[in-house]
Phi, psi and omega in degrees: 000145178235123181280124182271089181254160177253145180273008180213156179272171176297320180299316179296318182295324177294322179295319179298319184288336176295325180271324180239099184305145172290154356279158171207154169265138178230135182246145185264099183303312185299312180298316180302309180306309184296320176298313179300318181290322178299320181293312179299320180298323184296326183257018183295343173292338183269111183296132180074015180303140178217142172249123176258110182292133181288104185300327181302331180294316181209079188279077178226129185300326179298322177288317182294322176291324175298315181284326177300324181294342177269352180105007177288142163266193184229126170269116184245156178215015180202170180297317182299319182293320177299312182290329176299314178298314179304311180295334177273006178084015178254129185206187177062211183283008169280357174249131172249120183253107185238112178218178174219157189047049194280130174292153182300319182296334179285321175297322183293319182292317178303315179295318179300322179279354181079015183295157169286120179266123185248107187277141182266349183208153184294326183289343181285350174297308176297317183298316178293321179295318177294323183292317181266344186087353176192170176265149177297163177294322180251133178221137178239150179238139179267126184260134171250105187286353176061219183293353175294343183231130179296153181281173177235145189299329180271313185275344175087181178292136180304322181292346177254004178273154181279354189269146164085177184254152173283170180302316181292320179294325176302309182303313182292325184291317179293327177294316179295316181298318179298318180295332183271003174097009173295134186257334185236139189228149179211164183225148187217153168209162175207102189233011181217162172212129176058045180263136183247011179260114182297328179300330178301320184280330175293320177295321176297321180295321180295316178301315182290317179297320181294319181294317178303314182292322176300316180292320175302314183293317184284332182252352181073024177252171178244127177282111184291320176209159176238114180266112185278004170077210186226220178095356181288132187271182177229159179277086179294328177265143178303334180275000176264158180240139179287162170281121177285135184299322182295324178292314179298313184300317184295323182288320178296316180300319185294322182284319179302314180294321179299314182283320190248352186303321182268006182260148186283332180254133182230113185292155172289160174248133175235153172233168173217064181280148175231291182311316184291339183274312186244344190309306186293348191254020177237149187219133169264118182258128183214159185246143177283126183240345178216154168234139181218136179232109172234253177278342175223169175261130182240147165242119179266132183240166183277356168265166178213183181304332176300333179271338179204103183285328196303316182295317180290324186282315187248352190071023189287149178273132166230128181292147179235130175245134175269112186306131183087348181240030184301330182252004178288149180298142178280077192262353187237158175242119182230154155262129177256116195234159171261193190249009177295157175276056178216130182290343178272006177283071182223137177271336177206146178234125180051052185260129175284121180220167168300163175298129184251133179253152174303134182100343178297144174271127176257131177248117179264121191280164163064042182250020181278007174206138179055034174255271174301326186300332181264011180301163179205183188238020178306143182066013182067025177289143183259140179282146189281175172283161170242136183238151177240118173282109185285163183297336180273004180092349178285163184238130179240133175279117182255356169203124180285159174294148175290156175241167176298327175300321175299311184298323183270359189298330183268356183272151177254104182271000000 
């Protein structure tokens, strides 16, 4: 079970909302820091361990700088994410660049920054060489284990995913890269999304570690690191339980020792978590502005799907707390909806909640990853501000809300 608590009182939230109008996303700096430190500590046994935070989850320089100060790198997959890291002072091999169907200019930028380039297909070896005029000294390949690995409900079956190389292509890719003069080699995979079973990741590690050892032996190369990817989920529902970092670490260590203990060379272990680092520590704060009773009872709020896509896109559950009514009985059944011209613009469907009055603040939990980042402008809706609840209790605006001038800036009137 996961207790869905708020890091602020109703009174504090009302004061914040006086200065920063709803809706807004707000992130708990202290909780993010503590979670990040706990994760790194759990893997302190692994020499050279590194976590590359998935920038796509929460692309804000204030958060990137916070995590970088703890030793985190950044996992990028686009030009914008690369430049965001550059502006945040993150560069070199602290950037892992993993993309697919990649434009040449993005490879050039990643190379310019000294990032680790992770290729998604065997044909990208020649494409990268032609783009750069040569191959980097270090090259990584993304592995798709296909039917060797069971699927995950969000990311799907690996054999049906567009990502990565097959087992035989992996072996051939390292051979080609070595023949072309690449000196340093690495391996990567990503086969899950929002998975809460630690055994899933242990099994993935076993597959990857064994393949790394096999390729080392057959080609006489050394695998510098094995990036186990991301995909670790968070307990969106109160009846779900998070993966404890110590439990995950213990399982990975056991497999790592089994595969590599008798070998003279032992690769480093990397991860690239996003959701599991910041997800539980973000909140979308919105105000009830309408009540409607037809065939169902609706609460209309001033946020919409443009501020948080997951419920409308995936039917995903996000817990909702009515500020100041945390202990009130769940006496009413509501759909909580936004104002988009789309019937799936709902944050909750048939949700038991306390009685909600116009003006109440609703706090939607677990929006610290893939929340604001997935925002859009359909219906001309404007994306909200992002706030950071500092460790001293103060609040900093780390992204202002969009304006109509922002929305119209690219138009020719």
